PyMOL commands that place a pseudoatom at each C-alpha (Angstrom):
pseudoatom trace, name=CA, resn=MET, resi=1, chain=A, elem=C, hetatm=0, pos=[-16.833, 8.840, 10.318]
pseudoatom trace, name=CA, resn=ILE, resi=2, chain=A, elem=C, hetatm=0, pos=[-16.109, 6.131, 7.739]
pseudoatom trace, name=CA, resn=GLN, resi=3, chain=A, elem=C, hetatm=0, pos=[-17.375, 7.135, 4.309]
pseudoatom trace, name=CA, resn=ALA, resi=4, chain=A, elem=C, hetatm=0, pos=[-20.068, 4.994, 2.669]
pseudoatom trace, name=CA, resn=ARG, resi=5, chain=A, elem=C, hetatm=0, pos=[-20.437, 4.266, -1.031]
pseudoatom trace, name=CA, resn=PRO, resi=6, chain=A, elem=C, hetatm=0, pos=[-22.210, 7.522, -2.063]
pseudoatom trace, name=CA, resn=GLU, resi=7, chain=A, elem=C, hetatm=0, pos=[-19.484, 9.660, -0.460]
pseudoatom trace, name=CA, resn=LEU, resi=8, chain=A, elem=C, hetatm=0, pos=[-16.751, 7.365, -1.832]
pseudoatom trace, name=CA, resn=GLU, resi=9, chain=A, elem=C, hetatm=0, pos=[-18.204, 7.801, -5.314]
pseudoatom trace, name=CA, resn=ARG, resi=10, chain=A, elem=C, hetatm=0, pos=[-18.197, 11.588, -4.846]
pseudoatom trace, name=CA, resn=LEU, resi=11, chain=A, elem=C, hetatm=0, pos=[-14.582, 11.536, -3.610]
pseudoatom trace, name=CA, resn=ILE, resi=12, chain=A, elem=C, hetatm=0, pos=[-13.519, 9.298, -6.496]
pseudoatom trace, name=CA, resn=GLY, resi=13, chain=A, elem=C, hetatm=0, pos=[-15.095, 11.844, -8.848]
pseudoatom trace, name=CA, resn=THR, resi=14, chain=A, elem=C, hetatm=0, pos=[-12.734, 14.456, -7.369]
pseudoatom trace, name=CA, resn=GLY, resi=15, chain=A, elem=C, hetatm=0, pos=[-9.658, 12.209, -7.780]
pseudoatom trace, name=CA, resn=LEU, resi=16, chain=A, elem=C, hetatm=0, pos=[-9.425, 10.316, -4.448]
pseudoatom trace, name=CA, resn=VAL, resi=17, chain=A, elem=C, hetatm=0, pos=[-8.484, 7.133, -6.306]
pseudoatom trace, name=CA, resn=THR, resi=18, chain=A, elem=C, hetatm=0, pos=[-7.437, 6.929, -9.931]
pseudoatom trace, name=CA, resn=VAL, resi=19, chain=A, elem=C, hetatm=0, pos=[-6.706, 3.922, -12.112]
pseudoatom trace, name=CA, resn=GLU, resi=20, chain=A, elem=C, hetatm=0, pos=[-5.585, 3.557, -15.713]
pseudoatom trace, name=CA, resn=ARG, resi=21, chain=A, elem=C, hetatm=0, pos=[-8.748, 1.585, -16.494]
pseudoatom trace, name=CA, resn=PRO, resi=22, chain=A, elem=C, hetatm=0, pos=[-11.609, 3.313, -14.589]
pseudoatom trace, name=CA, resn=HIS, resi=23, chain=A, elem=C, hetatm=0, pos=[-13.917, 0.334, -15.165]
pseudoatom trace, name=CA, resn=SER, resi=24, chain=A, elem=C, hetatm=0, pos=[-11.545, -1.766, -13.030]
pseudoatom trace, name=CA, resn=LEU, resi=25, chain=A, elem=C, hetatm=0, pos=[-12.233, 0.290, -9.875]
pseudoatom trace, name=CA, resn=VAL, resi=26, chain=A, elem=C, hetatm=0, pos=[-14.112, -1.858, -7.343]
pseudoatom trace, name=CA, resn=LEU, resi=27, chain=A, elem=C, hetatm=0, pos=[-16.200, -0.370, -4.525]
pseudoatom trace, name=CA, resn=ASP, resi=28, chain=A, elem=C, hetatm=0, pos=[-18.240, -2.049, -1.855]
pseudoatom trace, name=CA, resn=GLU, resi=29, chain=A, elem=C, hetatm=0, pos=[-20.505, -0.319, 0.648]
pseudoatom trace, name=CA, resn=VAL, resi=30, chain=A, elem=C, hetatm=0, pos=[-17.670, 1.227, 2.723]
pseudoatom trace, name=CA, resn=SER, resi=31, chain=A, elem=C, hetatm=0, pos=[-14.343, 0.676, 0.956]
pseudoatom trace, name=CA, resn=VAL, resi=32, chain=A, elem=C, hetatm=0, pos=[-12.326, 0.722, -2.257]
pseudoatom trace, name=CA, resn=GLU, resi=33, chain=A, elem=C, hetatm=0, pos=[-10.571, -2.467, -3.323]
pseudoatom trace, name=CA, resn=LEU, resi=34, chain=A, elem=C, hetatm=0, pos=[-6.796, -2.202, -3.844]
pseudoatom trace, name=CA, resn=HIS, resi=35, chain=A, elem=C, hetatm=0, pos=[-4.919, -4.466, -6.272]
pseudoatom trace, name=CA, resn=LEU, resi=36, chain=A, elem=C, hetatm=0, pos=[-1.244, -5.398, -6.587]
pseudoatom trace, name=CA, resn=ASP, resi=37, chain=A, elem=C, hetatm=0, pos=[0.820, -3.528, -9.132]
pseudoatom trace, name=CA, resn=SER, resi=38, chain=A, elem=C, hetatm=0, pos=[3.597, -5.263, -11.090]
pseudoatom trace, name=CA, resn=ALA, resi=39, chain=A, elem=C, hetatm=0, pos=[6.486, -3.899, -8.978]
pseudoatom trace, name=CA, resn=LEU, resi=40, chain=A, elem=C, hetatm=0, pos=[7.773, -5.609, -5.822]
pseudoatom trace, name=CA, resn=LEU, resi=41, chain=A, elem=C, hetatm=0, pos=[10.745, -4.792, -3.621]
pseudoatom trace, name=CA, resn=ARG, resi=42, chain=A, elem=C, hetatm=0, pos=[12.568, -7.309, -1.431]
pseudoatom trace, name=CA, resn=TYR, resi=43, chain=A, elem=C, hetatm=0, pos=[15.206, -6.608, 1.214]
pseudoatom trace, name=CA, resn=LEU, resi=44, chain=A, elem=C, hetatm=0, pos=[18.235, -8.809, 0.593]
pseudoatom trace, name=CA, resn=PRO, resi=45, chain=A, elem=C, hetatm=0, pos=[19.716, -10.844, 3.434]
pseudoatom trace, name=CA, resn=HIS, resi=46, chain=A, elem=C, hetatm=0, pos=[22.089, -8.696, 5.442]
pseudoatom trace, name=CA, resn=PRO, resi=47, chain=A, elem=C, hetatm=0, pos=[25.109, -10.416, 7.055]
pseudoatom trace, name=CA, resn=GLN, resi=48, chain=A, elem=C, hetatm=0, pos=[25.142, -8.193, 10.141]
pseudoatom trace, name=CA, resn=ALA, resi=49, chain=A, elem=C, hetatm=0, pos=[22.958, -5.797, 12.075]
pseudoatom trace, name=CA, resn=ALA, resi=50, chain=A, elem=C, hetatm=0, pos=[21.949, -2.733, 10.083]
pseudoatom trace, name=CA, resn=GLU, resi=51, chain=A, elem=C, hetatm=0, pos=[22.166, 0.624, 11.808]
pseudoatom trace, name=CA, resn=LEU, resi=52, chain=A, elem=C, hetatm=0, pos=[20.253, 2.650, 9.229]
pseudoatom trace, name=CA, resn=PRO, resi=53, chain=A, elem=C, hetatm=0, pos=[17.666, 1.612, 6.645]
pseudoatom trace, name=CA, resn=SER, resi=54, chain=A, elem=C, hetatm=0, pos=[19.906, 2.996, 3.925]
pseudoatom trace, name=CA, resn=ASP, resi=55, chain=A, elem=C, hetatm=0, pos=[22.378, 0.231, 4.835]
pseudoatom trace, name=CA, resn=LEU, resi=56, chain=A, elem=C, hetatm=0, pos=[19.984, -2.431, 3.549]
pseudoatom trace, name=CA, resn=ALA, resi=57, chain=A, elem=C, hetatm=0, pos=[20.308, -3.693, -0.005]
pseudoatom trace, name=CA, resn=VAL, resi=58, chain=A, elem=C, hetatm=0, pos=[17.107, -4.274, -1.959]
pseudoatom trace, name=CA, resn=GLU, resi=59, chain=A, elem=C, hetatm=0, pos=[16.084, -6.216, -5.033]
pseudoatom trace, name=CA, resn=ASN, resi=60, chain=A, elem=C, hetatm=0, pos=[13.520, -4.741, -7.426]
pseudoatom trace, name=CA, resn=ILE, resi=61, chain=A, elem=C, hetatm=0, pos=[11.219, -7.326, -8.967]
pseudoatom trace, name=CA, resn=TYR, resi=62, chain=A, elem=C, hetatm=0, pos=[8.936, -6.541, -11.905]
pseudoatom trace, name=CA, resn=LEU, resi=63, chain=A, elem=C, hetatm=0, pos=[6.195, -8.972, -12.840]
pseudoatom trace, name=CA, resn=GLY, resi=64, chain=A, elem=C, hetatm=0, pos=[5.291, -9.277, -16.490]
pseudoatom trace, name=CA, resn=PRO, resi=65, chain=A, elem=C, hetatm=0, pos=[1.692, -9.991, -17.539]
pseudoatom trace, name=CA, resn=ASP, resi=66, chain=A, elem=C, hetatm=0, pos=[2.106, -13.759, -17.182]
pseudoatom trace, name=CA, resn=GLU, resi=67, chain=A, elem=C, hetatm=0, pos=[4.669, -13.757, -14.358]
pseudoatom trace, name=CA, resn=SER, resi=68, chain=A, elem=C, hetatm=0, pos=[4.241, -14.376, -10.651]
pseudoatom trace, name=CA, resn=TYR, resi=69, chain=A, elem=C, hetatm=0, pos=[6.231, -14.161, -7.432]
pseudoatom trace, name=CA, resn=LEU, resi=70, chain=A, elem=C, hetatm=0, pos=[6.224, -16.939, -4.838]
pseudoatom trace, name=CA, resn=LEU, resi=71, chain=A, elem=C, hetatm=0, pos=[5.894, -15.574, -1.302]
pseudoatom trace, name=CA, resn=ARG, resi=72, chain=A, elem=C, hetatm=0, pos=[7.137, -18.414, 0.858]
pseudoatom trace, name=CA, resn=PRO, resi=73, chain=A, elem=C, hetatm=0, pos=[6.166, -19.065, 4.492]
pseudoatom trace, name=CA, resn=GLY, resi=74, chain=A, elem=C, hetatm=0, pos=[7.727, -16.393, 6.693]
pseudoatom trace, name=CA, resn=GLY, resi=75, chain=A, elem=C, hetatm=0, pos=[8.517, -14.281, 3.633]
pseudoatom trace, name=CA, resn=CYS, resi=76, chain=A, elem=C, hetatm=0, pos=[7.915, -10.576, 3.302]
pseudoatom trace, name=CA, resn=VAL, resi=77, chain=A, elem=C, hetatm=0, pos=[8.026, -8.175, 0.394]
pseudoatom trace, name=CA, resn=LEU, resi=78, chain=A, elem=C, hetatm=0, pos=[7.028, -4.591, -0.326]
pseudoatom trace, name=CA, resn=ALA, resi=79, chain=A, elem=C, hetatm=0, pos=[4.432, -4.117, -3.031]
pseudoatom trace, name=CA, resn=CYS, resi=80, chain=A, elem=C, hetatm=0, pos=[2.185, -1.261, -4.055]
pseudoatom trace, name=CA, resn=SER, resi=81, chain=A, elem=C, hetatm=0, pos=[-1.347, -0.646, -5.149]
pseudoatom trace, name=CA, resn=ARG, resi=82, chain=A, elem=C, hetatm=0, pos=[-1.943, -0.307, -8.839]
pseudoatom trace, name=CA, resn=GLU, resi=83, chain=A, elem=C, hetatm=0, pos=[-4.447, 2.396, -7.860]
pseudoatom trace, name=CA, resn=ARG, resi=84, chain=A, elem=C, hetatm=0, pos=[-3.137, 5.900, -7.219]
pseudoatom trace, name=CA, resn=VAL, resi=85, chain=A, elem=C, hetatm=0, pos=[-4.583, 7.566, -4.114]
pseudoatom trace, name=CA, resn=SER, resi=86, chain=A, elem=C, hetatm=0, pos=[-4.884, 11.331, -3.558]
pseudoatom trace, name=CA, resn=MET, resi=87, chain=A, elem=C, hetatm=0, pos=[-6.256, 11.885, -0.062]
pseudoatom trace, name=CA, resn=PRO, resi=88, chain=A, elem=C, hetatm=0, pos=[-8.069, 15.209, 0.565]
pseudoatom trace, name=CA, resn=ILE, resi=89, chain=A, elem=C, hetatm=0, pos=[-6.825, 17.215, 3.556]
pseudoatom trace, name=CA, resn=ASP, resi=90, chain=A, elem=C, hetatm=0, pos=[-10.110, 16.692, 5.385]
pseudoatom trace, name=CA, resn=HIS, resi=91, chain=A, elem=C, hetatm=0, pos=[-9.980, 12.883, 5.092]
pseudoatom trace, name=CA, resn=MET, resi=92, chain=A, elem=C, hetatm=0, pos=[-7.630, 10.082, 6.129]
pseudoatom trace, name=CA, resn=GLY, resi=93, chain=A, elem=C, hetatm=0, pos=[-7.333, 6.589, 4.696]
pseudoatom trace, name=CA, resn=PHE, resi=94, chain=A, elem=C, hetatm=0, pos=[-6.884, 3.252, 6.437]
pseudoatom trace, name=CA, resn=VAL, resi=95, chain=A, elem=C, hetatm=0, pos=[-5.797, 0.089, 4.648]
pseudoatom trace, name=CA, resn=GLN, resi=96, chain=A, elem=C, hetatm=0, pos=[-6.682, -3.408, 5.779]
pseudoatom trace, name=CA, resn=THR, resi=97, chain=A, elem=C, hetatm=0, pos=[-5.973, -6.779, 4.231]
pseudoatom trace, name=CA, resn=LYS, resi=98, chain=A, elem=C, hetatm=0, pos=[-8.854, -8.103, 2.147]
pseudoatom trace, name=CA, resn=GLY, resi=99, chain=A, elem=C, hetatm=0, pos=[-10.737, -10.562, 4.384]
pseudoatom trace, name=CA, resn=SER, resi=100, chain=A, elem=C, hetatm=0, pos=[-10.346, -13.646, 2.186]
pseudoatom trace, name=CA, resn=ILE, resi=101, chain=A, elem=C, hetatm=0, pos=[-6.571, -13.031, 2.003]
pseudoatom trace, name=CA, resn=ALA, resi=102, chain=A, elem=C, hetatm=0, pos=[-6.235, -12.352, 5.753]
pseudoatom trace, name=CA, resn=ARG, resi=103, chain=A, elem=C, hetatm=0, pos=[-7.947, -15.636, 6.596]
pseudoatom trace, name=CA, resn=GLY, resi=104, chain=A, elem=C, hetatm=0, pos=[-5.022, -17.381, 4.906]
pseudoatom trace, name=CA, resn=PHE, resi=105, chain=A, elem=C, hetatm=0, pos=[-2.570, -15.483, 7.169]
pseudoatom trace, name=CA, resn=LEU, resi=106, chain=A, elem=C, hetatm=0, pos=[-1.229, -13.344, 4.347]
pseudoatom trace, name=CA, resn=LEU, resi=107, chain=A, elem=C, hetatm=0, pos=[-1.139, -9.775, 5.650]
pseudoatom trace, name=CA, resn=ALA, resi=108, chain=A, elem=C, hetatm=0, pos=[-1.092, -6.641, 3.524]
pseudoatom trace, name=CA, resn=HIS, resi=109, chain=A, elem=C, hetatm=0, pos=[-0.075, -3.335, 5.095]
pseudoatom trace, name=CA, resn=ALA, resi=110, chain=A, elem=C, hetatm=0, pos=[0.777, -5.045, 8.356]
pseudoatom trace, name=CA, resn=CYS, resi=111, chain=A, elem=C, hetatm=0, pos=[2.958, -2.218, 9.658]
pseudoatom trace, name=CA, resn=ASP, resi=112, chain=A, elem=C, hetatm=0, pos=[1.761, 1.168, 8.405]
pseudoatom trace, name=CA, resn=GLY, resi=113, chain=A, elem=C, hetatm=0, pos=[-1.945, 1.136, 7.724]
pseudoatom trace, name=CA, resn=GLN, resi=114, chain=A, elem=C, hetatm=0, pos=[-2.805, 4.819, 7.379]
pseudoatom trace, name=CA, resn=ILE, resi=115, chain=A, elem=C, hetatm=0, pos=[-2.799, 7.260, 4.484]
pseudoatom trace, name=CA, resn=ASP, resi=116, chain=A, elem=C, hetatm=0, pos=[-2.302, 10.801, 5.749]
pseudoatom trace, name=CA, resn=PRO, resi=117, chain=A, elem=C, hetatm=0, pos=[-4.412, 13.773, 4.647]
pseudoatom trace, name=CA, resn=GLY, resi=118, chain=A, elem=C, hetatm=0, pos=[-2.852, 15.303, 1.524]
pseudoatom trace, name=CA, resn=TYR, resi=119, chain=A, elem=C, hetatm=0, pos=[-0.837, 12.206, 0.527]
pseudoatom trace, name=CA, resn=SER, resi=120, chain=A, elem=C, hetatm=0, pos=[-0.809, 11.454, -3.183]
pseudoatom trace, name=CA, resn=GLY, resi=121, chain=A, elem=C, hetatm=0, pos=[0.803, 8.412, -4.791]
pseudoatom trace, name=CA, resn=HIS, resi=122, chain=A, elem=C, hetatm=0, pos=[0.645, 4.656, -5.005]
pseudoatom trace, name=CA, resn=VAL, resi=123, chain=A, elem=C, hetatm=0, pos=[0.216, 2.992, -1.625]
pseudoatom trace, name=CA, resn=THR, resi=124, chain=A, elem=C, hetatm=0, pos=[3.158, 0.866, -0.470]
pseudoatom trace, name=CA, resn=LEU, resi=125, chain=A, elem=C, hetatm=0, pos=[1.899, -2.419, 0.955]
pseudoatom trace, name=CA, resn=GLU, resi=126, chain=A, elem=C, hetatm=0, pos=[3.963, -4.533, 3.320]
pseudoatom trace, name=CA, resn=LEU, resi=127, chain=A, elem=C, hetatm=0, pos=[3.113, -8.157, 2.512]
pseudoatom trace, name=CA, resn=VAL, resi=128, chain=A, elem=C, hetatm=0, pos=[3.935, -10.746, 5.164]
pseudoatom trace, name=CA, resn=ASN, resi=129, chain=A, elem=C, hetatm=0, pos=[3.231, -14.477, 4.865]
pseudoatom trace, name=CA, resn=LEU, resi=130, chain=A, elem=C, hetatm=0, pos=[2.485, -15.816, 8.352]
pseudoatom trace, name=CA, resn=SER, resi=131, chain=A, elem=C, hetatm=0, pos=[1.187, -19.154, 7.064]
pseudoatom trace, name=CA, resn=SER, resi=132, chain=A, elem=C, hetatm=0, pos=[2.765, -22.472, 6.118]
pseudoatom trace, name=CA, resn=ILE, resi=133, chain=A, elem=C, hetatm=0, pos=[1.496, -22.015, 2.535]
pseudoatom trace, name=CA, resn=THR, resi=134, chain=A, elem=C, hetatm=0, pos=[3.477, -20.561, -0.378]
pseudoatom trace, name=CA, resn=TYR, resi=135, chain=A, elem=C, hetatm=0, pos=[1.378, -17.868, -2.053]
pseudoatom trace, name=CA, resn=VAL, resi=136, chain=A, elem=C, hetatm=0, pos=[1.487, -16.945, -5.727]
pseudoatom trace, name=CA, resn=LEU, resi=137, chain=A, elem=C, hetatm=0, pos=[1.422, -13.164, -6.165]
pseudoatom trace, name=CA, resn=ARG, resi=138, chain=A, elem=C, hetatm=0, pos=[0.332, -11.762, -9.518]
pseudoatom trace, name=CA, resn=GLU, resi=139, chain=A, elem=C, hetatm=0, pos=[-0.313, -8.262, -10.774]
pseudoatom trace, name=CA, resn=GLY, resi=140, chain=A, elem=C, hetatm=0, pos=[-3.969, -7.375, -10.302]
pseudoatom trace, name=CA, resn=LEU, resi=141, chain=A, elem=C, hetatm=0, pos=[-4.552, -9.573, -7.233]
pseudoatom trace, name=CA, resn=ALA, resi=142, chain=A, elem=C, hetatm=0, pos=[-7.224, -7.982, -5.010]
pseudoatom trace, name=CA, resn=ILE, resi=143, chain=A, elem=C, hetatm=0, pos=[-5.158, -7.705, -1.814]
pseudoatom trace, name=CA, resn=ALA, resi=144, chain=A, elem=C, hetatm=0, pos=[-6.513, -4.940, 0.425]
pseudoatom trace, name=CA, resn=ARG, resi=145, chain=A, elem=C, hetatm=0, pos=[-9.312, -2.462, 1.062]
pseudoatom trace, name=CA, resn=LEU, resi=146, chain=A, elem=C, hetatm=0, pos=[-9.049, 1.293, 1.502]
pseudoatom trace, name=CA, resn=PHE, resi=147, chain=A, elem=C, hetatm=0, pos=[-11.403, 2.811, 4.084]
pseudoatom trace, name=CA, resn=VAL, resi=148, chain=A, elem=C, hetatm=0, pos=[-11.762, 6.598, 4.048]
pseudoatom trace, name=CA, resn=GLU, resi=149, chain=A, elem=C, hetatm=0, pos=[-12.630, 8.508, 7.178]
pseudoatom trace, name=CA, resn=SER, resi=150, chain=A, elem=C, hetatm=0, pos=[-13.531, 12.178, 7.435]
pseudoatom trace, name=CA, resn=ILE, resi=151, chain=A, elem=C, hetatm=0, pos=[-11.690, 14.238, 10.043]
pseudoatom trace, name=CA, resn=SER, resi=152, chain=A, elem=C, hetatm=0, pos=[-13.182, 17.088, 12.036]
pseudoatom trace, name=CA, resn=SER, resi=153, chain=A, elem=C, hetatm=0, pos=[-11.446, 19.833, 10.055]
pseudoatom trace, name=CA, resn=PRO, resi=154, chain=A, elem=C, hetatm=0, pos=[-8.833, 20.153, 7.299]
pseudoatom trace, name=CA, resn=VAL, resi=155, chain=A, elem=C, hetatm=0, pos=[-5.221, 19.789, 8.444]
pseudoatom trace, name=CA, resn=ARG, resi=156, chain=A, elem=C, hetatm=0, pos=[-1.840, 20.615, 6.998]
pseudoatom trace, name=CA, resn=SER, resi=157, chain=A, elem=C, hetatm=0, pos=[-1.169, 18.469, 3.941]
pseudoatom trace, name=CA, resn=TYR, resi=158, chain=A, elem=C, hetatm=0, pos=[1.284, 15.553, 4.173]
pseudoatom trace, name=CA, resn=SER, resi=159, chain=A, elem=C, hetatm=0, pos=[4.683, 16.574, 2.836]
pseudoatom trace, name=CA, resn=GLY, resi=160, chain=A, elem=C, hetatm=0, pos=[6.846, 13.657, 3.940]
pseudoatom trace, name=CA, resn=ARG, resi=161, chain=A, elem=C, hetatm=0, pos=[9.476, 11.668, 2.092]
pseudoatom trace, name=CA, resn=TYR, resi=162, chain=A, elem=C, hetatm=0, pos=[6.989, 9.230, 0.574]
pseudoatom trace, name=CA, resn=GLN, resi=163, chain=A, elem=C, hetatm=0, pos=[4.816, 11.861, -1.172]
pseudoatom trace, name=CA, resn=GLY, resi=164, chain=A, elem=C, hetatm=0, pos=[4.250, 10.972, -4.827]
pseudoatom trace, name=CA, resn=SER, resi=165, chain=A, elem=C, hetatm=0, pos=[5.517, 7.388, -4.536]
pseudoatom trace, name=CA, resn=PRO, resi=166, chain=A, elem=C, hetatm=0, pos=[5.366, 5.802, -7.994]
pseudoatom trace, name=CA, resn=GLY, resi=167, chain=A, elem=C, hetatm=0, pos=[5.913, 2.272, -6.699]
pseudoatom trace, name=CA, resn=PRO, resi=168, chain=A, elem=C, hetatm=0, pos=[6.871, 0.319, -3.587]
pseudoatom trace, name=CA, resn=THR, resi=169, chain=A, elem=C, hetatm=0, pos=[9.149, 2.461, -1.478]
pseudoatom trace, name=CA, resn=CYS, resi=170, chain=A, elem=C, hetatm=0, pos=[11.675, 1.100, 1.017]
pseudoatom trace, name=CA, resn=MET, resi=171, chain=A, elem=C, hetatm=0, pos=[12.576, 2.706, 4.355]
pseudoatom trace, name=CA, resn=ARG, resi=172, chain=A, elem=C, hetatm=0, pos=[14.119, 6.138, 4.117]
pseudoatom trace, name=CA, resn=THR, resi=173, chain=A, elem=C, hetatm=0, pos=[16.164, 7.985, 6.692]
pseudoatom trace, name=CA, resn=ALA, resi=174, chain=A, elem=C, hetatm=0, pos=[15.749, 11.567, 7.810]
pseudoatom trace, name=CA, resn=PRO, resi=175, chain=A, elem=C, hetatm=0, pos=[18.650, 13.972, 7.213]
pseudoatom trace, name=CA, resn=GLU, resi=176, chain=A, elem=C, hetatm=0, pos=[19.649, 13.760, 10.891]
pseudoatom trace, name=CA, resn=GLY, resi=177, chain=A, elem=C, hetatm=0, pos=[19.894, 9.975, 10.632]
pseudoatom trace, name=CA, resn=GLY, resi=178, chain=A, elem=C, hetatm=0, pos=[16.619, 8.902, 12.231]
pseudoatom trace, name=CA, resn=ILE, resi=179, chain=A, elem=C, hetatm=0, pos=[13.954, 6.862, 10.542]
pseudoatom trace, name=CA, resn=THR, resi=180, chain=A, elem=C, hetatm=0, pos=[11.265, 9.023, 8.985]
pseudoatom trace, name=CA, resn=THR, resi=181, chain=A, elem=C, hetatm=0, pos=[7.565, 8.356, 8.844]
for i in range(1, 181): cmd.bond("trace and resi %d" % i, "trace and resi %d" % (i + 1))
show_as sticks, trace
zoom trace
């Protein structure tokens, strides 16, 4: 069951979502608004096919208070929420692009839209520009919404490679060479 505002407020009181400036937290009736942080990560062009994600070079981009990043048509970049999320083990989160952004064919979290029970960290957002418009990305842009759903019973806490992510996190490989989730 998707949690409504009273339950979201209760969960926030227990640390579901934390922000440096609590007054900046935005709730609607069924979701928490997520905003872009100042860190972005871009995969650099690769001259040949890459076998493993670790083969791909990345560029870290940090936006200052008055700086922006131009996301050109067809462009993609990893970003993260400025909000830190700590999902209880009896709940799961789902992230969707904020409606006004999606209508412009800019997608946030296009590939991996769930937050597992027990995950704690900043949420990596995959931003993809499917439009013919160049978008200006700035820190603080309201980009997505977090929906929280209760699950039937507590489960084992997430302990994957992305636990505790402090910023946008690129693909990581498992020790045996496969891609991890």
